[in-house]
C-alpha positions in Angstrom: 270.4 -66.4 31.5 269.0 -65.1 28.3 265.6 -66.2 27.1 265.4 -68.3 23.9 263.8 -65.4 22.1 267.0 -63.4 22.6 269.7 -65.9 21.8 268.0 -68.0 19.1 265.8 -67.4 16.0 264.2 -69.7 13.5 266.5 -70.7 10.6 264.4 -70.2 7.5 265.0 -69.0 3.9 262.3 -66.4 4.5 264.9 -64.3 6.2 266.8 -64.0 2.9 264.1 -62.0 1.1 263.1 -60.1 4.2 266.7 -58.8 4.5 267.4 -58.1 0.8 264.1 -56.4 0.2 265.7 -53.6 2.3 269.4 -54.0 1.6 269.0 -54.3 -2.2 265.6 -52.7 -2.7 266.6 -51.1 -6.1 268.9 -53.8 -7.3 267.7 -56.1 -10.1 266.7 -59.5 -8.6 265.1 -61.2 -11.6 265.6 -60.9 -15.4 263.2 -62.8 -17.6 263.1 -61.8 -21.3 262.0 -58.1 -21.2 260.9 -58.2 -17.6 262.9 -56.8 -14.7 262.1 -57.0 -11.0 264.1 -55.3 -8.3 264.4 -56.9 -4.9 261.8 -54.5 -3.6 259.4 -55.5 -6.4 260.3 -59.2 -5.9 259.4 -58.9 -2.2 256.1 -57.1 -3.0 255.0 -59.8 -5.4 255.9 -62.5 -2.8 253.8 -60.7 -0.2 250.9 -60.4 -2.6 251.0 -64.1 -3.5 251.3 -65.1 0.2 248.4 -63.0 1.3 246.3 -64.1 -1.7 246.9 -67.7 -0.7 245.8 -67.0 2.9 242.8 -65.0 1.6 241.8 -68.0 -0.6 241.7 -70.3 2.4 245.2 -71.7 2.8 245.8 -73.0 6.3 249.1 -73.9 7.9 250.6 -77.0 6.4 248.5 -77.0 3.3 250.4 -78.2 0.2 250.6 -75.9 -2.8 251.7 -77.4 -6.0 253.5 -75.6 -8.8 253.6 -77.2 -12.3 255.5 -74.7 -14.3 258.8 -73.8 -15.9 261.8 -71.7 -14.7 259.8 -68.5 -14.8 259.4 -65.7 -12.1 256.2 -67.3 -10.5 258.3 -70.4 -9.6 260.8 -68.2 -7.9 258.1 -66.3 -6.1 256.5 -69.5 -4.9 259.7 -70.6 -3.1 259.2 -67.7 -0.7 255.5 -66.9 -0.9 254.2 -70.4 -0.1 256.2 -70.9 3.1 255.4 -67.3 4.0 251.7 -68.0 3.8 252.3 -71.1 6.0 252.0 -73.7 3.2 254.3 -76.4 1.9 255.6 -76.1 -1.7 255.4 -79.0 -4.0 257.3 -78.4 -7.3 256.3 -80.9 -10.0 258.5 -82.1 -12.8 257.3 -80.6 -16.0 258.1 -83.7 -18.1 255.9 -86.1 -16.2 252.8 -87.7 -17.7 249.2 -87.0 -16.7 249.0 -90.1 -14.5 252.3 -89.3 -12.8 251.2 -85.8 -12.0 247.8 -86.8 -10.7 249.6 -89.4 -8.4 251.8 -86.7 -6.9 249.0 -84.3 -6.4 246.8 -86.9 -4.7 249.7 -88.4 -2.7 250.7 -85.0 -1.2 247.1 -83.8 -0.9 247.6 -80.5 -2.7 245.0 -77.9 -2.0 246.2 -75.4 -4.6 247.6 -76.1 -8.1 249.4 -73.5 -10.1 249.8 -74.5 -13.8 251.6 -73.0 -16.7 249.1 -72.9 -19.6 251.5 -74.8 -21.8 251.1 -77.7 -19.4 247.4 -77.5 -19.1 246.8 -80.4 -21.5 248.6 -82.7 -19.1 246.2 -81.8 -16.3 243.0 -81.6 -18.3 242.5 -85.4 -18.9 242.9 -86.1 -15.2 241.3 -83.0 -13.7 238.3 -85.0 -12.5 240.7 -87.4 -10.7 242.2 -84.7 -8.5 241.0 -85.6 -5.0 242.1 -82.6 -2.9 242.8 -79.7 -5.3 240.3 -76.9 -4.6 241.9 -74.0 -6.4 243.6 -73.9 -9.9 245.5 -70.9 -10.9 246.8 -70.5 -14.5 250.2 -69.0 -15.2 249.7 -67.5 -18.7 253.3 -67.0 -19.7 253.2 -67.9 -23.4 250.5 -67.1 -25.8 248.5 -69.8 -27.7 247.6 -72.2 -25.0 244.2 -72.7 -23.5 244.1 -72.3 -19.7 242.2 -74.6 -17.3 239.1 -73.5 -15.6 240.5 -71.4 -12.8 242.0 -68.0 -12.0 244.7 -66.1 -13.7 248.1 -65.8 -11.8 248.4 -62.0 -12.1 244.8 -61.5 -11.2 245.2 -63.8 -8.2 248.2 -61.7 -7.0 245.9 -58.6 -7.1 243.7 -60.2 -4.4 246.7 -60.0 -2.1 248.6 -57.1 -0.6 252.3 -56.1 -0.9 252.4 -55.4 2.9 254.9 -57.7 4.7 253.2 -60.6 6.4 253.9 -62.0 9.8 255.3 -65.5 9.9 253.4 -68.4 11.3 256.4 -70.7 11.6 256.9 -71.9 15.1 259.6 -74.6 14.5 262.5 -74.5 12.0 262.0 -78.3 11.5 258.6 -77.7 9.9 258.4 -78.8 6.3 259.1 -76.1 3.7 258.8 -78.3 0.6 258.1 -81.8 -0.6 260.2 -82.9 -3.6 259.2 -86.0 -5.4 262.0 -88.2 -6.6 262.5 -88.4 -10.3 261.2 -91.9 -10.4 264.0 -93.9 -12.2 262.1 -96.9 -10.9 258.9 -97.4 -9.0 256.5 -94.8 -7.7 258.1 -91.4 -6.8 258.5 -90.7 -3.1 257.9 -87.3 -1.5 261.1 -86.1 0.1 260.5 -83.6 2.9 262.8 -80.6 3.4 262.7 -78.5 6.6 263.1 -74.7 6.9 266.4 -75.3 8.8 267.8 -77.7 6.2 266.9 -75.4 3.3 268.6 -72.5 5.1 271.8 -74.3 5.8 272.0 -75.9 2.4 271.5 -72.5 0.8 274.4 -71.0 2.7 276.5 -74.0 1.7 275.8 -73.3 -2.0 276.9 -69.7 -1.5 280.2 -70.7 0.0 281.0 -73.8 -2.1 280.2 -72.1 -5.5 281.5 -68.7 -4.5 278.3 -66.7 -5.1 278.6 -63.0 -4.3 276.2 -60.0 -4.6 277.6 -59.5 -8.1 276.8 -63.0 -9.2 274.5 -63.5 -12.2 272.9 -66.9 -12.1 271.4 -68.5 -15.2 268.6 -71.0 -14.6 269.7 -73.9 -16.7 268.8 -76.3 -13.9 265.1 -77.0 -13.3 263.7 -75.3 -10.2 261.5 -78.3 -9.6 264.6 -80.4 -9.1 265.5 -80.3 -5.3 264.2 -76.7 -5.4 266.9 -75.9 -7.9 269.5 -77.5 -5.6 268.4 -74.7 -3.1 269.8 -72.0 -5.4 266.3 -70.5 -5.6 267.0 -69.5 -2.0 270.8 -69.3 -2.1 271.1 -66.7 -5.0 268.4 -64.6 -3.2 270.2 -64.9 0.1 273.4 -63.3 -1.3 271.6 -60.7 -3.3 272.6 -62.1 -6.7 270.6 -61.7 -10.0 268.4 -64.6 -11.2 268.1 -65.0 -15.0 265.0 -67.1 -15.6 265.0 -69.4 -18.5 261.8 -71.1 -19.7 263.4 -73.8 -21.9 267.0 -75.1 -22.3 268.5 -74.3 -25.7 272.3 -74.6 -26.0 272.6 -71.9 -28.7 270.5 -69.5 -26.6 272.5 -70.3 -23.5 275.8 -69.2 -25.0 274.2 -65.9 -26.2 272.8 -65.2 -22.7 276.1 -66.0 -21.1 277.7 -63.3 -23.2 274.9 -60.7 -23.3 274.0 -60.9 -19.6 277.5 -61.5 -18.3 276.5 -64.8 -16.6 278.8 -65.8 -13.8 277.2 -69.1 -12.6 275.1 -71.9 -13.9 274.3 -75.5 -12.8 273.6 -78.6 -14.9 273.9 -82.3 -15.1 276.8 -83.7 -17.2 274.4 -84.8 -19.9 273.2 -81.2 -20.3 276.8 -79.9 -20.3 277.7 -82.4 -23.1 275.0 -80.9 -25.4 276.2 -77.4 -24.3 279.8 -77.9 -25.0 279.3 -79.7 -28.3 277.2 -76.9 -29.7 278.7 -74.8 -32.5 278.2 -71.7 -30.4 280.6 -72.9 -27.7 283.5 -70.5 -27.6 287.1 -71.6 -27.8 287.9 -69.3 -24.9 285.5 -67.4 -22.6 285.8 -63.6 -22.3 284.7 -63.5 -18.6 284.9 -66.0 -15.7 282.1 -68.6 -15.6 281.5 -71.1 -12.8 279.7 -74.3 -13.7 278.5 -76.6 -10.9 277.6 -80.1 -12.1 276.0 -83.1 -10.4 273.4 -85.8 -11.1 276.0 -88.3 -12.5 279.7 -88.5 -12.3 281.2 -86.2 -15.0 283.8 -87.9 -17.1 287.4 -86.6 -16.9 287.0 -85.9 -20.6 284.1 -83.4 -20.0 286.0 -81.8 -17.1 289.0 -81.3 -19.4 286.9 -79.8 -22.1 285.2 -77.3 -19.8 288.5 -76.3 -18.2 290.1 -75.7 -21.6 287.7 -72.8 -22.5 288.5 -71.1 -19.2 285.4 -72.1 -17.2 285.7 -73.2 -13.6 284.0 -76.5 -12.9 282.8 -77.5 -9.5 281.8 -81.1 -9.1 279.3 -81.8 -6.4 277.3 -84.9 -5.5 274.1 -85.7 -3.7 270.5 -86.9 -4.0 267.0 -85.5 -3.7 267.1 -86.9 -0.1 269.9 -84.5 0.8 268.7 -81.2 -0.7 270.7 -81.8 -3.9 274.4 -81.4 -3.4 276.0 -82.9 -0.3 279.7 -83.3 -1.2 282.1 -81.2 -3.2 285.3 -82.1 -4.9 287.3 -79.3 -3.2 290.1 -78.1 -5.4 293.6 -78.4 -4.0 296.3 -75.9 -5.0 298.9 -78.5 -5.6 296.7 -79.9 -8.4 297.9 -76.9 -10.4 301.1 -78.7 -11.1 299.5 -81.7 -12.7 298.8 -82.4 -16.4 295.2 -81.5 -17.3 294.2 -85.1 -17.8 295.5 -86.1 -14.4 293.9 -83.0 -12.8 290.6 -83.8 -14.4 290.7 -87.4 -13.1 291.0 -86.0 -9.5 288.2 -83.5 -10.1 285.9 -86.2 -11.3 285.7 -87.6 -7.7 282.7 -86.7 -5.5 284.9 -85.4 -2.8 284.3 -84.3 0.8 281.2 -83.0 2.7 279.9 -79.5 2.3 280.6 -77.1 5.1 277.1 -77.5 6.4 277.1 -81.3 6.1 277.9 -83.4 9.3 278.6 -87.0 8.4 279.9 -88.9 5.4 281.1 -92.5 5.4 281.6 -95.4 3.1 280.6 -98.6 4.9 280.3 -102.3 4.4 277.1 -104.3 5.0 277.9 -104.3 8.8 278.2 -100.5 8.9 281.9 -100.7 9.3 284.0 -98.1 7.4 285.8 -99.6 4.4 289.6 -99.1 4.2 290.6 -95.7 2.7 292.5 -97.5 -0.1 290.7 -96.2 -3.2 289.8 -99.8 -4.0 287.4 -101.2 -1.5 283.8 -100.4 -2.4 281.0 -99.7 0.2 277.8 -97.8 0.5 277.8 -94.0 0.9 275.9 -93.0 4.1 275.2 -89.5 5.4 273.4 -87.7 8.3 272.9 -84.3 9.8 271.6 -80.9 8.8 271.4 -81.6 5.1 269.5 -84.8 5.2 265.7 -84.9 4.6 263.3 -85.3 7.5 261.8 -88.3 5.8 259.4 -89.5 3.0 255.9 -88.0 3.1 253.3 -90.5 4.2 255.9 -93.3 4.1 257.3 -94.1 7.6 258.2 -97.6 6.6 260.5 -96.7 3.8 261.9 -93.8 5.8 262.8 -96.2 8.6 264.5 -98.5 6.1 266.8 -95.8 4.6 267.6 -94.3 8.0 268.7 -97.7 9.5 271.6 -97.5 11.9 271.2 -93.8 12.4 272.4 -92.9 8.9 270.8 -92.2 5.5 271.6 -94.9 3.1 272.2 -93.5 -0.4 272.3 -96.8 -2.4 275.5 -95.5 -4.0 278.7 -97.5 -4.1 281.9 -95.7 -3.6 285.5 -96.0 -2.5 287.3 -93.8 0.1 290.7 -92.5 -1.1 293.6 -92.0 1.3 293.1 -88.2 1.1 289.6 -88.5 2.4 287.8 -87.9 -0.9 285.1 -90.4 -1.9 284.6 -91.6 -5.5 281.3 -93.0 -6.5 281.8 -96.1 -8.6 278.2 -97.3 -9.1 274.6 -97.5 -7.8 274.2 -100.8 -5.9 271.9 -102.0 -8.6 274.3 -100.9 -11.4 277.3 -103.0 -10.3 278.1 -105.7 -12.9 279.3 -109.1 -11.6 281.0 -111.0 -14.3 282.7 -114.3 -13.6 282.7 -113.4 -10.0 284.5 -110.1 -10.6 282.9 -106.7 -9.7 282.9 -104.3 -12.6 282.0 -100.6 -12.1 279.7 -99.4 -15.0 281.0 -95.9 -14.4 284.6 -96.9 -14.9 283.6 -98.5 -18.3 281.6 -95.4 -19.2 284.5 -93.1 -18.4 286.7 -95.2 -20.7 284.2 -94.8 -23.5 284.0 -91.1 -23.0 287.7 -90.8 -23.8 287.0 -91.7 -27.4 286.6 -88.6 -29.5 283.5 -90.0 -31.3 281.4 -90.6 -28.2 278.8 -88.0 -27.1 277.0 -90.0 -24.4 277.0 -93.6 -23.1 275.5 -95.9 -20.5 276.8 -99.3 -19.5 274.6 -102.0 -17.9 274.8 -105.7 -17.0 273.2 -108.1 -19.4 272.8 -111.9 -19.0 275.5 -114.3 -20.3 275.4 -118.1 -20.1 279.1 -118.5 -19.4 280.0 -115.4 -17.3 276.7 -114.7 -15.6 276.7 -111.1 -16.5 278.7 -109.0 -18.9 278.9 -105.3 -19.6 276.9 -103.9 -22.6 277.3 -100.3 -23.7 274.7 -98.0 -25.2 276.4 -95.2 -27.1 275.3 -91.9 -28.8 277.8 -90.6 -31.2 278.7 -87.0 -31.9 277.2 -85.5 -35.0 279.0 -86.8 -38.1 281.3 -89.0 -36.1 281.9 -92.5 -37.2 283.2 -95.5 -35.3 282.4 -99.2 -35.4 281.3 -101.4 -32.6 284.5 -103.4 -32.8 286.7 -100.3 -32.9 285.1 -99.0 -29.7 285.5 -102.4 -27.9 289.2 -102.5 -28.9 289.6 -98.9 -27.7 288.4 -100.1 -24.3 290.6 -103.1 -24.3 293.6 -100.9 -24.8 292.8 -99.0 -21.6 291.0 -101.3 -19.1 291.0 -105.0 -18.2 289.4 -107.2 -20.8 286.8 -108.6 -18.4 285.5 -105.0 -17.8 285.1 -104.2 -21.5 281.7 -104.2 -23.2 281.0 -107.4 -25.1 278.4 -105.6 -27.2 277.8 -101.9 -28.1 274.5 -100.6 -29.3 274.4 -97.2 -31.0 271.2 -95.4 -29.9 269.7 -92.3 -28.2 269.7 -92.7 -24.5 266.5 -92.4 -22.4 266.8 -89.7 -19.7 264.8 -88.0 -16.9 264.1 -84.3 -17.2 267.1 -83.6 -15.0 269.5 -85.3 -17.4 269.9 -88.6 -15.6 270.2 -91.5 -17.9 267.4 -94.0 -17.2 269.4 -97.2 -17.1 266.4 -99.2 -15.8 264.7 -98.7 -19.2 267.7 -100.2 -20.9 267.7 -103.1 -18.4 264.0 -103.8 -18.9 264.7 -104.5 -22.6 267.8 -106.7 -22.0 266.4 -108.8 -19.2 263.0 -109.7 -20.7 262.2 -113.4 -19.9 264.5 -113.5 -16.8 262.9 -113.7 -13.3 265.8 -112.0 -11.6 268.2 -109.2 -12.6 271.1 -111.2 -11.5 272.1 -114.1 -13.7 274.3 -116.9 -12.6 274.5 -118.7 -16.0 
């Protein structure tokens, strides 16, 4: 019998940079404005940061927070922090001072790395930081006053480029804590393991067809589920990262052409702004793969992306499952369908990733719903790609893990072909005169109107019907349509009871990852009501 040391090794993303520092030592790993780092240089900087952290007093399990944009230091942190023995906490750059200080204190961060542009968010609450002992400024853009602390590049100089030995003893140790985007209530710290991050990263390579020739553009925030694990995945395959400090649609199209970008990821709301920009080409010169998640993309958006020659991959997941968990695997016989019908199939959330174990749609008694494409139930998952739990919150962890499955809170149907289709969040379902209405179905109907840029549908109280759908709509630039015209447009396509009774033209509130914050819309509409369910 072989010993465990012979037939098994720890699954960790640290193996990715360890391998490619040798295999692709002279290949460009990172491009950021005029900066270029080869894989050899990337690895050296990672080793310097990791040894600098250890030299500054980092002990195994200490939390290291990064509050910065999609710049090289953020990529370096994804390898250096776990290499040092720490746990990475990437913080949403659009949070308020109070939200940031809550996260820092909740996770007990010992180190805080801050982009100087964000220093003014930390400065008012700096005295309220309970555990932070070291502040390091990332001075990436001129004109911003740093916090009292060290400079990032100077901090790296206190370390050494010599490879460090790992201090990981169990692949189930925590590699990062990702705080939920906080669409309601306080954010929860989702714990990822080295094993889960490793398996999800390989899944991203397979499902999105990354190769060593891939050029990945960072339109997705790295703080969001560790960039859906593409921080590790692109590195694993030896692709090239193009870092992007801020999202600008016009600049994105220029970079796609100039840098020969092959892959990017973004939520549908981001893609809407990208594909409605004047710089959007009628036909792409080179292949481009776009992976989207965060909300169900409308068939209209899928059709638009497909028409310019891009390949769209629709995935679905949550922070609690490392980002993407399912993919709408494309079937070859869909080639024979009209583009509108094809787009409708591609808008479904699909089937589990190769590395995912379980996916079910269940009723309240944990029985599988019929695979009829009609009966709704809750999406539940389990296995390698599910978080290990919420940091410092065993009670909530136990609640979402009830019955041996992670409960997503998403409502879906199971189609006869085994593909799931998310119809709503549990809290977003609209019950009108006893009938269940999917807000997503109504939204997809509205998206088919050529004047609609973005929309959100929620339940509002109604004395006769209990609840009725109301739509909030952002129109495309220079587009004109009346409320009654849009309502009639819906009536021509879906049942009357599903149609909005009122439409408000407005700008939609969103999280930094592009998710529409429906709870803010509900807050306004349900003022004066004790409950968010109204029986008339």
